[in-house]
N, C-alpha and C positions, 0 to 999 in steps of 0.2 A: 504494500500500500504506500509506504513512504517513498519507494523508488518511483512509483507512478506520479506522485505529487512533485517530486524533484524534477522529473522529466517535463511536466507541465510548466514548472517554474523556469527551467532552462530555456524553453522555447521563446521566452520574452527577452532574453539577453542575446545580443549580437556578439558571438564569439569571434575573435580574430580582429575586431575593430577596436581602435583606441582613439581617445580624444587627441586632436592635434594640439600642439603647444599653445596656440593662441585661442583655443576654444574656451568659452566663458566658464564652463563647468570644470575644465582642467585647471584654469587659473584660480578658480575658487577653491579647489581641493589643495593646490600647492600653497595658497595663502593660508588656508586653515591649518595645514600641517605645520607651516612655519610659525604661525602665531600661537596655536593651541598646544602643539606638542613640543616644539623646540623652545619657544619663549616661556609659555605658561607652565609647562610641565618640566622644563629644564632638561629635556632629552637632548642627546647629541645630534648634530646636523646629519651625521652619517646614518641615522636611523632609517632613512629612505632607501638605503642600499642593503639593509639586512634582510635575510630570507623571510623572517617572520612578518616583517612589515609588508613585504611584497605579497606574501601569501594572504595576509589580511585584506589588502586591497583587491586581490583577485576574487575574493569572496564578496566583499562589500560593494565594489564598483568595478566590474570587469572592463570597463572602457577607460579607466584611469591609466594614464601613460606614466609609468614610473620615471621619476627624474633622478639624477644623481646628486650627490651632496654639493657639488660645485655650483649647480643651478640654484640650489636652495640658499647658497651664500650670497647670491647676487641681490 
């Protein structure tokens, strides 16, 4: 039963597509990561390149285009 529900949910996601760097949703996510995680939670900038963070975003927003820590520092 759970597998059937997951399949129905998966059909709503476009796999293989990611936001472009200038997409408003991508910019919003990067800004949120910088302000909420790096500044407010005092996490290191390189959190964006850690496997756990990448896996988290693969689940929460499959279209998020992972950025590297050097982009976060700009």
